[in-house]
C-alpha positions as CSV (number, residue, x, y, z in Angstrom):
1,M,0.0,0.1,0.0
2,R,1.5,3.4,-1.1
3,A,1.8,6.0,1.7
4,T,0.0,9.2,1.2
5,P,2.5,11.9,0.4
6,A,3.0,14.5,3.2
7,A,1.4,17.9,2.6
8,T,3.9,20.5,1.3
9,V,4.3,23.9,2.7
10,A,2.2,25.3,0.0
11,E,-0.6,22.8,0.5
12,Q,-0.7,23.4,4.2
13,A,-1.1,27.3,3.8
14,A,-3.4,27.0,0.9
15,R,-5.8,24.8,3.1
16,D,-6.2,27.5,5.6
17,I,-6.5,30.3,2.9
18,A,-9.3,28.4,1.1
19,R,-11.2,28.2,4.2
20,L,-11.3,32.0,4.9
21,S,-14.1,34.3,3.8
22,P,-14.8,37.9,4.3
23,A,-17.1,37.3,7.3
24,T,-14.3,35.6,9.1
25,L,-12.0,38.7,9.1
26,P,-11.8,40.9,12.3
27,A,-13.0,44.3,12.1
28,S,-9.6,45.6,13.2
29,L,-8.0,44.0,10.0
30,R,-10.7,45.8,7.9
31,R,-9.6,49.1,9.4
32,V,-6.0,48.4,8.4
33,A,-7.1,47.3,4.8
34,E,-9.0,50.7,4.6
35,D,-6.0,52.7,5.7
36,L,-3.6,50.7,3.3
37,V,-5.8,51.3,0.2
38,L,-6.1,55.0,1.2
39,D,-2.3,55.2,1.5
40,I,-1.8,53.5,-1.9
41,F,-4.2,55.8,-3.6
42,G,-2.3,58.9,-2.3
43,L,1.3,57.5,-3.2
44,C,0.0,56.7,-6.7
45,L,-1.3,60.2,-7.0
46,A,1.9,61.7,-5.6
47,A,3.9,59.9,-8.4
48,R,1.6,60.7,-11.2
49,G,3.7,63.3,-12.8
50,S,7.1,61.6,-12.1
51,D,9.5,60.5,-14.8
52,Y,9.4,57.0,-13.7
53,A,5.8,56.7,-13.4
54,R,5.2,58.1,-17.0
55,A,7.9,55.8,-18.4
56,A,6.3,52.8,-16.7
57,L,2.7,53.8,-18.3
58,A,4.3,54.6,-21.6
59,G,6.3,51.3,-21.8
60,W,3.4,48.9,-21.1
61,D,2.0,47.7,-24.4
62,G,-1.6,46.7,-23.9
63,D,-4.6,49.0,-23.5
64,G,-7.7,47.6,-21.6
65,D,-10.2,48.5,-18.9
66,G,-7.9,48.7,-15.9
67,T,-7.6,51.9,-13.9
68,V,-4.3,53.5,-13.6
69,I,-4.6,55.7,-10.7
70,G,-4.4,59.4,-11.6
71,H,-4.1,58.9,-15.3
72,A,-6.6,58.9,-18.1
73,R,-5.1,55.9,-20.0
74,R,-6.5,52.5,-19.0
75,L,-4.6,49.3,-19.3
76,S,-5.0,45.6,-19.1
77,A,-5.4,44.2,-15.6
78,A,-1.7,43.2,-15.6
79,G,-0.8,46.7,-16.9
80,A,-2.7,48.5,-14.2
81,A,-1.2,46.3,-11.5
82,F,2.3,47.0,-12.8
83,V,2.0,50.8,-13.2
84,N,0.0,51.4,-9.9
85,G,2.5,49.1,-8.0
86,T,5.5,51.0,-9.5
87,A,4.0,54.3,-8.6
88,A,3.0,53.4,-5.2
89,H,6.6,52.3,-4.2
90,G,8.3,55.2,-6.2
91,E,8.8,57.6,-3.5
92,D,9.7,55.0,-0.8
93,F,6.8,56.3,1.2
94,D,4.7,53.1,1.3
95,D,4.2,50.8,4.3
96,T,6.5,48.5,5.9
97,F,6.2,45.1,7.8
98,E,9.0,45.6,10.5
99,G,10.0,41.8,10.8
100,G,10.8,41.5,7.2
101,P,11.1,44.2,6.1
102,V,8.9,44.0,3.1
103,H,6.5,46.5,1.6
104,A,3.1,45.0,1.3
105,G,0.6,47.5,0.1
106,A,2.3,48.5,-3.2
107,V,2.2,44.7,-4.3
108,I,-1.0,43.6,-3.0
109,V,-3.5,46.5,-3.3
110,P,-2.6,47.1,-7.1
111,A,-3.0,43.3,-7.8
112,V,-6.3,42.9,-5.9
113,L,-7.8,46.0,-7.4
114,A,-6.8,45.2,-11.0
115,A,-8.2,41.6,-10.6
116,A,-11.4,42.8,-8.9
117,E,-12.1,45.5,-11.4
118,R,-11.3,43.2,-14.5
119,F,-13.5,40.2,-13.1
120,R,-16.2,42.2,-11.4
121,A,-15.3,40.9,-7.7
122,G,-17.0,42.8,-5.0
123,G,-15.6,44.9,-2.3
124,P,-15.9,42.0,0.3
125,E,-13.8,39.7,-1.9
126,A,-11.3,42.6,-2.4
127,L,-11.0,42.9,1.3
128,L,-10.4,39.1,1.8
129,G,-7.8,39.3,-1.1
130,I,-5.9,42.1,0.5
131,A,-5.9,40.5,3.9
132,V,-4.6,37.2,2.6
133,G,-1.9,38.8,0.2
134,V,-0.6,41.0,3.1
135,E,-0.5,38.2,5.5
136,T,1.3,36.0,3.0
137,I,4.1,38.5,2.3
138,C,4.6,39.3,6.0
139,R,4.8,35.6,7.0
140,L,7.1,34.6,4.0
141,S,9.5,37.4,5.2
142,L,10.0,35.6,8.4
143,V,10.8,32.1,7.1
144,A,14.5,33.0,6.5
145,P,14.9,36.4,7.8
146,K,17.7,38.6,6.0
147,R,18.8,35.7,3.7
148,V,17.0,36.8,0.5
149,H,18.4,40.4,0.8
150,Q,21.9,39.0,1.6
151,A,21.7,36.8,-1.6
152,G,21.3,39.9,-3.6
153,F,17.6,39.9,-4.1
154,H,14.8,42.3,-3.0
155,P,12.5,40.5,-0.7
156,T,9.4,42.8,-1.6
157,S,9.9,41.6,-5.3
158,V,10.5,37.9,-4.5
159,F,7.8,37.4,-1.8
160,G,5.6,40.0,-3.4
161,A,5.0,37.7,-6.6
162,M,3.9,34.8,-4.2
163,A,1.7,37.0,-2.0
164,A,0.1,38.6,-5.1
165,A,-0.8,35.2,-6.4
166,A,-2.4,34.3,-3.0
167,A,-4.2,37.5,-2.9
168,V,-5.6,37.3,-6.5
169,S,-6.5,33.6,-5.8
170,A,-8.4,34.6,-2.7
171,T,-10.2,37.5,-4.4
172,L,-11.3,35.3,-7.3
173,G,-12.3,32.4,-5.0
174,L,-9.7,29.8,-6.2
175,D,-9.7,26.4,-4.4
176,E,-6.8,24.7,-2.4
177,K,-5.2,23.1,-5.5
178,Q,-5.4,26.1,-7.5
179,I,-3.8,28.4,-4.9
180,V,-1.0,25.8,-4.7
181,D,-0.7,25.8,-8.5
182,A,-0.7,29.6,-8.5
183,W,2.2,29.7,-6.0
184,G,4.0,27.2,-8.0
185,I,3.6,29.3,-11.2
186,A,4.5,32.6,-9.4
187,G,7.7,31.0,-8.1
188,S,9.0,30.9,-11.7
189,M,8.1,34.7,-12.1
190,A,9.5,36.0,-8.9
191,G,12.8,38.0,-9.2
192,G,14.5,41.4,-8.4
193,I,17.9,41.9,-8.0
194,I,19.3,44.9,-5.7
195,E,22.0,46.2,-8.0
196,Y,20.0,49.5,-8.2
197,L,22.1,50.1,-5.0
198,A,25.1,50.6,-7.2
199,D,23.8,53.8,-9.0
200,G,20.4,54.8,-7.9
201,A,18.7,53.2,-11.0
202,W,15.0,53.0,-11.1
203,T,14.5,49.2,-10.9
204,K,13.8,49.0,-7.3
205,R,10.7,51.1,-8.1
206,L,9.2,48.7,-10.5
207,H,9.7,45.6,-8.3
208,P,6.3,45.9,-6.5
209,G,4.7,46.6,-9.8
210,W,6.3,43.5,-11.5
211,A,5.5,41.3,-8.5
212,A,1.8,42.4,-8.6
213,Q,1.2,41.7,-12.3
214,A,3.2,38.4,-11.9
215,G,1.1,37.2,-9.1
216,L,-2.1,38.2,-10.9
217,Q,-1.0,36.3,-14.1
218,A,0.0,33.3,-11.9
219,A,-3.5,33.2,-10.3
220,L,-5.2,33.5,-13.7
221,L,-3.1,30.6,-15.2
222,S,-3.9,28.5,-12.3
223,R,-7.6,29.2,-12.7
224,A,-7.4,28.1,-16.4
225,G,-5.8,24.8,-15.3
226,F,-2.1,25.5,-15.6
227,T,0.0,23.6,-12.9
228,G,2.9,24.5,-10.7
229,P,5.2,22.5,-8.4
230,R,3.7,21.6,-5.0
231,S,7.0,22.0,-3.2
232,V,7.7,25.6,-4.6
233,F,8.8,26.8,-1.3
234,E,10.8,24.1,0.4
235,G,11.9,21.9,-2.6
236,T,15.4,21.2,-3.7
237,H,15.0,23.8,-6.6
238,G,12.3,25.9,-4.7
239,L,11.9,29.6,-4.0
240,F,14.2,29.6,-0.9
241,N,16.8,27.4,-2.3
242,G,17.0,29.8,-5.4
243,F,16.5,33.1,-3.5
244,A,18.0,32.5,0.0
245,R,20.8,30.1,-0.9
246,G,19.3,27.2,1.0
247,S,16.0,25.6,1.6
248,A,16.4,25.6,5.5
249,G,13.9,27.9,7.3
250,D,11.0,28.3,9.6
251,Y,8.1,27.4,7.3
252,G,5.9,27.4,10.3
253,A,6.1,31.1,10.0
254,L,3.9,30.9,6.9
255,T,1.6,28.1,8.0
256,R,1.1,28.5,11.7
257,D,-2.3,30.0,12.6
258,F,-2.9,31.5,9.1
259,G,-6.2,33.2,9.3
260,R,-6.4,33.1,13.1
261,R,-3.5,35.3,14.0
262,W,-3.0,38.3,11.7
263,L,0.5,39.9,11.3
264,A,-1.2,42.2,8.8
265,E,-2.7,44.2,11.7
266,T,0.9,45.2,12.6
267,L,1.7,46.9,9.4
268,A,3.8,50.2,9.7
269,F,2.5,53.3,7.9
270,K,5.3,55.8,7.0
271,P,5.3,59.4,8.2
272,Y,8.5,60.1,6.3
273,A,9.3,59.5,2.5
274,C,12.3,57.3,3.0
275,G,13.6,54.0,4.2
276,T,11.7,53.1,7.4
277,M,15.0,52.2,9.2
278,A,15.8,56.0,9.1
279,H,12.5,57.0,10.8
280,P,13.3,56.8,14.4
281,Y,16.6,58.7,13.9
282,I,14.5,61.5,12.2
283,D,12.2,61.6,15.1
284,C,15.3,61.9,17.4
285,A,16.8,64.5,15.4
286,K,13.5,66.5,15.3
287,R,13.3,66.4,19.1
288,L,16.8,67.7,19.3
289,A,15.9,70.7,17.1
290,A,12.8,71.3,19.2
291,R,15.1,71.8,22.3
292,G,16.3,74.8,20.5
293,L,19.6,73.7,19.1
294,A,20.8,75.4,15.9
295,A,22.5,73.3,13.2
296,E,25.5,75.7,13.4
297,D,26.1,75.0,17.1
298,V,26.5,71.2,16.5
299,A,30.0,69.9,16.2
300,E,29.4,66.3,15.5
301,I,26.3,63.8,15.7
302,L,27.0,60.3,16.6
303,C,24.3,57.6,15.8
304,E,24.2,54.0,17.2
305,V,22.9,51.8,14.1
306,A,22.4,48.3,12.8
307,E,24.2,46.7,10.0
308,G,22.3,47.8,6.9
309,T,20.7,51.0,8.2
310,V,23.4,53.6,7.4
311,H,22.6,54.4,3.6
312,R,21.4,57.8,3.4
313,L,21.0,58.1,7.1
314,S,23.0,61.4,7.4
315,F,21.1,63.2,4.9
316,C,17.8,62.1,6.4
317,I,18.8,63.2,9.9
318,A,19.8,66.5,8.7
319,V,16.7,67.0,6.7
320,G,14.5,66.2,9.8
321,F,16.6,68.5,12.1
322,I,16.6,71.5,9.8
323,T,13.2,71.2,8.0
324,G,11.2,69.5,10.7
325,D,9.8,67.1,8.2
326,A,10.7,64.4,5.8
327,G,7.6,64.0,3.6
328,I,7.8,64.2,-0.2
329,A,8.2,67.8,-0.3
330,A,11.5,67.5,1.7
331,F,13.2,65.5,-0.8
332,T,13.7,67.7,-3.8
333,A,16.6,69.1,-5.7
334,A,16.6,72.2,-3.7
335,T,16.7,70.3,-0.5
336,V,19.7,68.3,-1.7
337,A,21.4,71.5,-2.6
338,D,20.6,73.4,0.8
339,A,23.9,74.4,2.2
340,R,22.8,74.1,5.8
341,I,21.5,70.6,5.2
342,R,24.7,69.5,3.5
343,A,26.9,71.1,6.2
344,L,25.0,69.3,9.0
345,A,24.9,65.9,7.1
346,A,28.7,66.1,6.9
347,K,28.9,66.2,10.7
348,I,26.9,63.0,11.2
349,R,28.9,59.8,12.1
350,Y,27.7,56.4,13.2
351,V,28.9,53.4,15.0
352,V,27.4,49.8,14.5
353,D,25.7,48.4,17.5
354,P,25.8,44.4,17.3
355,A,22.9,44.3,19.8
356,N,20.6,46.5,17.7
357,P,17.3,44.6,17.2
358,Y,16.9,45.5,13.5
359,P,14.9,44.2,11.5
360,A,12.6,42.7,14.3
361,R,12.4,46.2,15.8
362,Y,13.3,49.7,14.5
363,T,15.1,52.1,17.0
364,G,16.7,55.3,16.8
365,H,19.6,57.2,18.4
366,V,21.3,60.5,18.0
367,R,24.1,62.1,20.3
368,A,24.9,65.5,19.4
369,T,28.1,67.2,20.7
370,L,27.8,70.9,20.5
371,R,30.7,73.5,19.9
372,D,30.8,74.3,23.7
373,G,31.4,70.7,24.5
374,S,28.1,69.8,25.8
375,V,26.3,66.6,24.8
376,V,22.6,66.3,24.1
377,E,21.2,62.8,23.3
378,E,17.8,61.4,22.2
379,R,16.7,57.7,21.9
380,Q,13.6,56.0,20.5
381,A,12.6,52.5,21.3
382,D,10.0,51.8,18.5
383,L,9.0,53.0,15.1
384,R,6.4,55.7,15.0
385,G,3.7,54.5,12.6
386,G,4.4,50.8,13.6
387,A,2.2,48.7,16.0
388,K,3.5,50.2,19.0
389,Q,3.1,53.8,17.9
390,P,0.6,53.7,15.2
391,L,-0.4,56.6,13.2
392,S,-4.0,57.8,13.8
393,R,-6.6,57.6,11.0
394,A,-6.5,61.5,10.9
395,E,-2.6,61.4,10.4
396,I,-3.0,58.8,7.6
397,E,-5.7,61.0,5.9
398,A,-3.5,64.0,6.3
399,K,-0.8,62.2,4.6
400,F,-3.0,61.2,1.7
401,M,-4.2,64.7,1.1
402,A,-0.6,66.0,1.2
403,N,0.3,63.5,-1.3
404,A,-2.7,64.0,-3.6
405,A,-1.8,67.6,-3.6
406,H,1.7,67.0,-4.4
407,G,0.5,65.2,-7.5
408,G,-1.5,68.1,-8.6
409,W,-4.9,66.5,-7.7
410,P,-7.6,69.1,-6.9
411,H,-8.8,69.1,-3.3
412,A,-12.3,68.1,-4.2
413,R,-11.2,65.2,-6.1
414,A,-8.8,64.1,-3.5
415,E,-11.7,64.1,-0.9
416,A,-13.8,62.1,-3.3
417,A,-10.9,59.5,-3.6
418,R,-10.6,59.4,0.3
419,D,-14.4,58.6,0.5
420,L,-13.9,55.9,-2.0
421,A,-11.2,54.3,-0.1
422,R,-13.5,54.3,3.1
423,R,-16.4,52.6,1.3
424,L,-14.5,50.5,-1.0
425,F,-15.3,47.1,0.6
426,D,-18.9,47.7,0.9
427,G,-20.1,47.0,-2.6
428,P,-19.1,46.8,-6.3
429,I,-15.6,48.0,-7.2
430,D,-15.7,51.1,-9.2
431,L,-12.4,52.9,-9.7
432,S,-13.6,55.3,-12.1
433,P,-13.2,58.4,-9.7
434,L,-9.5,57.7,-9.7
435,R,-9.0,58.1,-13.5
436,G,-7.8,61.3,-15.1
């Protein structure tokens, strides 16, 4: 008698996902999803006039009925997912899961909305898809922490393709086997090297968009009967072997309590338009300035940091100290050229603290030595905007309105888009107010 083969990681997770329904989701998760949709709307509007968003739109060959947020041209579902995902991540102002770190919203929201719009899924189904997709990317990032990035790949891009496949599968009501096949297919579509670090090229921006359309296509292929490997995650030639240089990992991070415990509720929303690891340092710098210190009085600022958090940290701290903000408007050519900001940034040093808890937790520290020899210090234990210091709904709405204004969206239209995000999950999906 032949033994029944053990369930693979994908099969275990798919079993729980297939059992979920919109009615099983907690109200607190819906609130996060509403804020996430609003945040992504605003980010897409903020980027609508950028050179990279225009290039992404012009470079996609395939018109259709899909809404490209902030633009009149409509694309195929895959095209809309790609451009919206690229725009949402373009200014590095989108949400973060602290444990990953990964960016969930820029991948999942565009994928789900494109699928819902194309196949007339309702708001409750879109809510389920967003919940499943965000949960999937957060959990995948914990299977083998840091190893995907250390191998030279962008975790948001790699895990995003898998998460988008799960998200669209849930939105469209695929069954267990179809979810497994969608993951198996998406594993051959995932990718995203981090060589953009060498010269600041635009490819990081397209990673969420590419992952969104890849996951969408994988789910549609699976729904049509195309198959993928069951062992896509843990297999000898599976996702983690390919992108994390080894199949060892805590796969229970994906499968344990899926649908009963929601990491998605801990998403961090950004108050600043830069890498999340810099945010607590900016907060510390702002508090230093609020004490009445002048940049010219500072002889040196020393920061305790974690490995991997020092890129652009000096500039971000200087911007926060001098301007009191670090939203999109703070990162302009004029800001980069500002003599006071550049002079202060040149005084900022760092030392790597091996005990720093990053990426499990984001902390901040600045120690300013003044010209008179006195020392002033600030520390921050947690990320503002994260689970322990969440942004209020009013703060998220204010961020949306500022981003919409940055993109040239009239105030009345911005208010209509805000209201759309708040009722999106209550009925049919209609994204027409976002076009133009």
